[in-house]
C-alpha positions in Angstrom: 130.5 105.5 31.5 131.9 108.9 30.6 131.6 111.9 33.0 129.1 114.6 32.2 128.9 118.4 32.8 126.1 119.9 34.9 124.8 121.8 31.8 123.9 118.4 30.2 121.2 117.9 32.8 119.9 121.5 32.8 116.1 121.5 33.0 114.0 124.7 32.8 110.3 124.7 33.6 108.3 127.9 33.2 104.7 128.3 34.2 102.1 130.7 35.4 100.7 130.8 38.9 96.9 130.2 38.6 94.2 130.9 41.2 93.7 127.2 42.2 97.4 127.1 43.1 97.3 129.9 45.7 96.7 130.3 49.4 94.4 132.9 51.0 97.1 135.6 50.5 97.0 134.9 46.8 100.6 133.4 46.8 101.7 130.1 45.4 101.2 127.2 47.8 104.6 126.0 49.1 103.5 122.4 48.3 102.8 123.4 44.7 106.3 124.9 44.4 107.8 121.7 45.9 105.9 119.6 43.3 107.2 121.8 40.5 110.7 121.5 41.8 110.4 117.8 42.2 109.4 117.4 38.5 112.3 119.6 37.3 114.8 117.7 39.5 113.4 114.4 38.3 114.0 115.4 34.6 117.5 116.7 35.4 118.4 113.5 37.2 117.0 111.4 34.3 119.0 113.5 31.8 122.2 112.9 33.7 121.7 109.2 34.4 119.6 108.1 31.5 117.9 105.8 34.0 114.7 105.7 36.1 115.2 108.0 39.0 113.4 108.4 42.3 113.4 111.2 44.9 115.6 110.1 47.9 115.3 113.3 49.9 114.6 117.0 49.9 117.7 118.3 51.6 117.1 122.0 51.6 114.3 124.4 50.7 114.4 128.1 51.1 111.1 130.0 50.6 112.8 133.4 50.5 110.0 135.3 48.5 106.3 134.8 48.1 105.2 134.1 44.5 102.1 136.0 43.7 99.1 135.0 41.7 99.7 135.6 38.0 103.5 135.4 38.3 105.6 133.8 35.7 107.8 131.2 37.6 110.8 129.5 36.2 112.4 126.5 37.9 116.0 125.7 36.8 117.5 122.4 37.9 120.7 120.7 37.2 122.9 118.0 38.8 125.5 119.6 41.0 127.3 116.3 42.0 126.9 112.6 41.6 128.0 109.9 43.9 127.7 106.2 43.3 124.0 105.9 42.4 122.8 109.2 43.8 122.7 112.7 42.4 122.4 116.0 44.1 120.2 118.4 42.1 120.4 122.1 42.9 117.3 124.2 42.0 116.9 127.9 41.5 113.4 129.5 41.3 112.9 132.7 39.5 110.0 135.2 39.2 109.8 137.2 36.0 108.4 140.7 36.1 105.6 140.7 33.5 106.2 144.2 32.3 110.0 144.6 32.4 111.0 140.9 32.0 113.5 141.3 34.8 114.0 138.0 36.7 114.4 137.9 40.4 115.6 134.8 42.4 112.8 133.8 44.7 113.7 130.4 46.1 116.2 127.6 46.0 116.3 123.9 46.9 118.5 120.9 46.9 117.1 117.5 46.2 118.7 114.0 46.1 117.7 111.5 43.5 118.8 107.9 43.0 119.0 106.1 39.7 117.5 102.6 39.7 116.9 99.7 37.4 113.6 98.3 36.4 113.4 96.3 39.7 114.1 99.4 41.7 117.7 98.5 42.6 120.3 101.4 42.6 122.6 101.6 39.6 125.8 103.6 39.0 125.6 107.1 37.5 128.2 109.1 35.6 130.5 111.5 37.4 130.1 115.2 37.2 132.7 117.6 35.9 131.8 121.2 36.9 132.7 124.0 34.5 131.6 127.3 35.9 132.6 128.9 39.2 129.1 128.4 40.6 129.0 124.8 39.5 132.4 124.2 41.2 131.2 125.8 44.4 128.0 123.7 44.4 130.1 120.5 43.5 132.5 121.0 46.5 129.7 121.9 48.9 127.7 118.8 47.9 130.3 116.5 49.5 130.1 118.4 52.7 126.3 118.2 52.7 126.4 114.5 52.0 128.8 113.9 54.9 126.7 116.0 57.2 123.6 114.0 56.2 125.4 110.7 56.8 126.7 111.8 60.2 123.2 112.9 61.3 121.8 109.6 60.1 124.4 107.7 62.1 125.9 106.2 58.9 129.2 108.0 59.2 131.3 108.8 62.3 132.0 112.5 62.7 135.8 112.0 62.6 135.4 110.3 59.2 133.7 113.4 57.6 137.0 114.9 56.5 135.5 117.5 54.2 133.1 118.6 56.8 135.7 118.7 59.6 138.0 120.9 57.4 135.4 123.7 57.8 136.1 123.8 61.5 139.8 123.2 61.7 
């Protein structure tokens, strides 16, 4: 199994915010955005692993900007790091100004997916080799996020989380 670059999993979904997808303030429902991000992340994970993938967790979501009715929304997803059978997918959400075409980052999220076989058992996925500075930053931070998650779940002792501990020493 040969390593892959994050760009090989890049998934871009662009859509319009319709009236049935908005709250009383005429902004996109958060749950609708989560569903769009889940679909994009699922495709990115599948592109990386070439296997069936399932959502393991939504690690982080930042709703930094409301997305108004009629907005053009683009969700960009790509694998930031892979572990044994799991993949961290980083998502950026952009709003496009309809008149100028200028894109503004509205939100971001981090999902974890696991590749499985036809019986639902985890399978190994290819490693990631980051290329850009942003990909390298996200790659390095992914290990710290994984260690934090394992410590909080009681699956790793704090002193074993070497990458996480290095932040505080």
